Structures are given as C-alpha cells and as structure tokens.
N, C-alpha and C positions, 0 to 999 in steps of 0.2 A: 504494499499499500504506499503510494507516494504521499508527501504531505504531512504525515503524522510526526516524523522525525527525519533527521538526516541520515541517508543511507550511505554505506561506504562500498565502493566498487574496487575489488582486488583485481589487479591486472596481470594477466598470465600470457606473456609474450612468447611465442613458440618460433621466433625467428632467430637465425643464427647472428644477425646483425642488428639486434634491438639496441635503440639509443638509451633505453633506461635500464636495462639489465645485463646487456652485453651477451645474451644468448645462454644465460645460466639454466635454462630449464629445457634444455634438448633431451629428448627421450621421454617417452610417455609417464615411465615411473617417476622420474624427477618432476615432471609437470604435475602429475597427480598429488605428489608429496607436497608440493609448492601450494596447490589449490587447497589441500586439507588444512595446511598451516594458516593460510589466509582466512579461511572459514573459521578456524579456531580462535584466531585473532580478531574476529568480528566482522569479517567482510559479508555483505548482504548479497552481493552480486558478484560473479566471477566473469571477467571479460577476456575473451581469448582473442588474440590478434596473430595472424600468420604472415603478415606482411609489414616490414618496417615502414615506418613514416618519418624516419629521422630526417634531418635536413639533407637535401640532395638526393633522396631515394628515386629509384626508378620503379615505375609501376610494373608488377609482374602480371603476366596473363591470369585470368581468373582459374584456368585449368591447373596452372602451378599452384596458385594459393590454395585451392580446394585440395589437391594432393597433399600439400603441407599440413593443411588444418584438419582434415578428416580423422587421422588416428587420434589426435589429441581431443578433438571436439567429442568424438563417440565415447571415448574413455571418461572425459569430464562429465558430460551429461549423465552417464550411467552412474557415476559415483558421487555427484555433487548434490548436496542437500539444499542449495540456494540456487536462484535462477541463474541461467548461464546466458551472457551476452556475447555476440560474435562482432569483432571490430573489422568491418569491411565496407568498402564503398562501392563494391561491384554486385550487381544484381544476381548474377549466376552463382556466386559464392553465397550470397544471403539466402537464395532459394534452397541451395543445397544444405546450408546450415539449419534451415527451418525443418527441412525433411528430417535431419539427423536429430532433432529435439532442441534446437536453440530456443531461448525463451525471449530474446531482445536483440534487435539489430542496432549496431552502433556505427553510424556513418560519418566519418571525419570531414566529408565534403557536403554535409548538410542537404542531401538529396539534390545536389547540384554538380555532380561529377560530369564534366563536360563531354566525356566519351560516351556517355549512357543517358542522355537527357530524359528525365522522368522515370527510369527503370527501377531505381531502388524505391521510389515511392509506390510504383505498381506492385513490387514484391511486398511491401508493407500492408497495402490495402488487400491484396489477395490472401495474405496470411493471417492478418489481423494483429500481428506481433506489434509491440511497442517499438518505436524507433527513436533513437538518440540523434538529434539533428545538431551537429557540431558547426560552430562558426570557423571558418578557415578562409584563406585566400593565398594566392601566390604572392610572396614578397612580404615585407614587414611595414612598408611606407602606407601612409593614409593621405588622401587629398583633403579630407575634412576630418570632423570628430569621429573618433574611434567608436564610441557608443553608437552614434547615429548611423555609422557605416554598418555596424553589427545589426542594428534594429532593421536596416534596409534588407540585408542578407537573409534574416529570420522571416521578414515579410515574403520575400521571394520563396523561400522553403516552404513556408505555410501555404503559399498559393500552389506551389508544385504539388504538395500533399493533398490539398483540397481537391485540385483537378484530377488526382489519381484515385480519389475515394478513400482517402486515409481520414480516419476520424481524429479530431483535434485531441481527444483524450489519449490517443496512441503516441503523441509527439511529445518528446522531452527535449528541451533546448539545453544546449551546453555551450557556454561562452568560448571554448577553445583556448584556454589558457596554454600558453606555450606554442600555439599554431598561428602563423601569420601575424605575429605581434612582436614587437621589440620588449624589452624589459619594461620601459615606461608604459606601454600599453597594456602589458600583462598585469602590472601593478594597478593601473586605473580600473581594469575589468574586475579585479579582485576586491575592490572597494565596495 
C-alpha cells in the first residue's frame, strides 16, 4: 500500500558493470543471498536491473537483457517475500518480466524511450502492473528551471500513459536523483 509510510526499495543489479555495486551479485546464489539480506534489513520492494545505466552506458538489445535477467528474476520471484520490480525501459523485457511474475515495472526513461515510443505504456496498460516513471534526460544542463522542466517531463509521461490506457493509480513518479542532473540540481530535487 502506497502512502501509509515510506517504502524502501532494495536494488539488485545483476550487471557486471553496475555503477552502484560493481557487479558484486553475479551468480544466482549470490543474488538470492543479497535479496534475502535486503529483505531482512527492511526492503519493501526488490528492484532487479540487468542493464547498466551508468554514465556513458550503451543500450543493449532486449534479447540480451532478457537472457541476462531471466535466471535471476525467476529465482527471485520464486523466493522473494516482497514485491519484485524490474528496472527496464524496453517493452519486450517488461512483458517477459511480467510473464515471469514481476510485480512492478521501473522505467528510467519515464515511458519516453525514443526507440519505442509508447510501447512501455502499452505493456503497463495490458498487464495492469504499476509503473515507476522516472525523470531523466540526456545531459545535465537545463535551459530553465529544473523543477519546471521535470513537471513538463511528467506531464508528457502522464499523457503517454493516459493515451495507452494506463490508469493514473498505476503510475508512480520518481524524480530521478542522479540521472540527467548535476549536483546542484540533485540537491534541489531532494528538498
């Protein structure tokens, strides 16, 4: 249930080049042990990502992302006592994750991935899964006010969601701290 208290999302990166953990959880057994530790420590959601989004990352094809993700996702879904989120911006990966039992979609491009216009929103509408819509942009400079720019981004995301048939209560907005922002903008967003 959202809104009753702050929820903690535990991040389980299964990429060899993760910017946050350097690929420490390679191997399903290590990943499961880390998931269990995060749940014991109070994680309310476990978010699995199979493609690095570190600065300068190169987008991997969906079939490669799915191949890397599935052994981990299947094991975590089977063992995890809390909802499981999948961090992807590709519709094919999202649909495959839903079929494997994922509970939430987490899109770092906020339904606005340029290569697949509207496709992630279509998957969210078809599956009924909640979708985390994160603010992001290429580069860190802003022509105007950061907050106003983010509001415009979210208005576009919500319009895309509405057009695809995603219910408003399915959408969770994420300010994207650390993505498309410099230090000053990140601090402003956190206030």
